[in-house]
N, C-alpha and C positions, 0 to 999 in steps of 0.2 A: 441158344443163350440170348439173354437180353442185357444190353449195356445202357447205363444211365450216367450222365455227367453232372457233377455238382459245381464245376468250375475249377480253375487251376489244374492240378494233376489228380483230382479226386473223382473216382468212378465207383459205380456199383455194378457188379456183374452177378446176374441171377441165372443159375442153371438147375432146373428141376427144383429140388428142395434146398439147394445150396446157394447161399448168398455171400458174396465177397465184397468188401469195401476196401478200396485203395486210397491211401494218402488223404485221410481227413485233415481238415485245416481249422484254424482258430477263427472265430467270428470277427476277430480284429481286422481281417482283411476286407470286411464289408459284405461278404457273402454269407449265406445261411449254411452252416455245417450240416453234414448228414447225421441222422439219428435213427435209432431202432435196433433191431437184432441183426446180427451177421454171424455166420458160421466161421468166417475168416476175416481178420483185419490185418492188412498189410501196410506197414509204415516205412517210408523211405528215409525220413530224416531222423537220425539217432538222437538229435537234441530236442525233438518234439516233446512238449509237456503232456502228461497224461490228461490234463484238463482239456486239451484240444480235442480229445475224442471220448470225453466222459459221457456223451449222450449216446454212445454205441454200446450195445450189450453184445460183446464178442465172445464166441466160443473159444477161439484160438487166435493168438496174436503173433505175427511174424514181424520182427523189427530189425533184422540184420541178415548178413550173408549166411548161406548154407543151403542145404536141400531138405525139402519138407514134403510129406505126403499126408494130406488130411482129407478124409471122406472122398477119396478118388481124385482129388485135385493135386497135381504135381507142381511144386513151386521151387524155383532156384533164385536165390538172392545173390547178387554180385556186388561187392563193396566198391564204393567210389570215394576217394580221398581228395578233399579240396582244402587248400590253405587260404584263409582270409588274407588278402593283401595288406590289411590294416593292422594285423597283429599276428601272433604265432599260433592261433587257435586252428586246429585241424577239424574240419567238418566232415563227418563220415555219413555218406548217404548210401542207399541201396537201390539198384535197379533190379527189377524182377522179370522173370519169365514165368508164365502160368499156363499149364496145360490142362484142359478139360474139353469134353465132347470131341476129342481128337482135333482140337484147334489150339494152336500155340499163340499166346499173346506176349508181347514184350512191352513192359511199361518202363520208360526211361525217366530218370529223375534229372535234377539240375547237374549237368556235366558238360564236358567239352567233346568235340568230335574225336580228338585223339584218345580220350578215355574209352569211347565206344569202340574205336578201332583196336584198342588193346585187348578187348575181351570178345571180339567177334567170334572166335572159335568156341567160346563158352555160351554165347547167345544162340548160335546155330540158326537153322531155318525158322523163320517167323511168318505166321499167317496175318496177325494183326499187330501193328506197331502204334503205340500211343507216344507221341513225341512232342516236346516243347517247341514252340515256334516264335515266342514273343520277345526273346532276347534277354540280356541281363537286366536285373532289377534290384531294388533295395527293399529289405525287409527288416524293420526295426533297426535302421541305420546300418545294417550289414549289407555289403555289396555281394550279390549272388550271381555267379556265372551260369548262364543257361543258353540253350541253342536259339539262334535267330533263324530267319528264313534260309539264308545261304548255307549255314552250317547244318541245318536240319535236312536240306536237300542232299548234302553230301552223305549224311548218315543213312538216309533212306536208300541212296544208291549202294552203300556198303552192305546194308542188311537185306535189302530187296524183298520187302514184305508184300503180301497180296493186297492188304488193306491198310490205309494210313488214317489214324485219327489224331488230328492236331490238338494240343492242349497248351496250357500256360500262355494264354493270349488275352488281350484287353477285352473285357466285357462290361456291360453296365453294372454299376454298384461296386465294382472291384476297386479298391483304393490303392492298388499297386500299379506303378507306371510300366506298362508293357506295350509292345507293338500289337496291332490288330492282326487278324489272320488273312487280310486281303492280299498282301504281297505274296504270301505263301501259296494261297489258292490259285492266284493268277499264274504263278510259276509252274504249277502242275496242271494248268488248263482247266481248273475247276471253279472259276469265279462265279458260275451261275448255279451251283448246287444249293439246295435248300437245307438249312440246319434242322436236325432231328432232335426230338425230346427223348426218344428211346430208339435204340438200334438193335434189331433182332437179326441174328445170323446163325446159320447152320453150316456144318461141314460141306454139304452139297452145294451151298450157295456161294462158296468162295470162288473168286474169279480165276479162271484157268489161264487166262492171258491178260496182259496188261496189269494195271493197278487201279484200285478204287480208293477215292478219298471220301471219307465220311466226316462231315462237319456236324458237331453237336451243339445244342444250346442247353443252358442250365435248366434242369428239371424243377 
């Protein structure tokens, strides 16, 4: 499979004739949203407007908790409930596990370490973990809680993936205030790795010992 990053928590995963797009975003954040055809579109934020992914021609959309199987891809969505500290609005987000090519990916949304620990048994063994590392941020005047380096390291220890792909960190053109990935990479001894435009992985290439960190740059 081949993985491409668009920024924030948005990825494209291509496996054979199957294309999956995860978490498209609005152009309001300063980055270029993904567009084109996708067999599967996975959306973590239940409050996301349809206009935010209007440029994607999706065959099947998953936007909430449940178990799904589409074209040989197994998906499990786990609900996360966050209350905005400024009002009584409950924000419902979804973290996903995706299984294809005998590889299991876990894509974490904006959440706390405690929320991850609460569903560890449902997440299970993970090969590739896509995890926020940039900390809390504001989006349209709403304070959003997300993992920073310290909390992300704790989650990685709990899930114990073979490969870690950091996301939701500061990059050029992004107009959301986030931490950069430097502290996170240094903590894992990966300060000198080069960012990739595309990451290709097969089951046989998964590390059998230790853990690999994959830093991506916006495609």
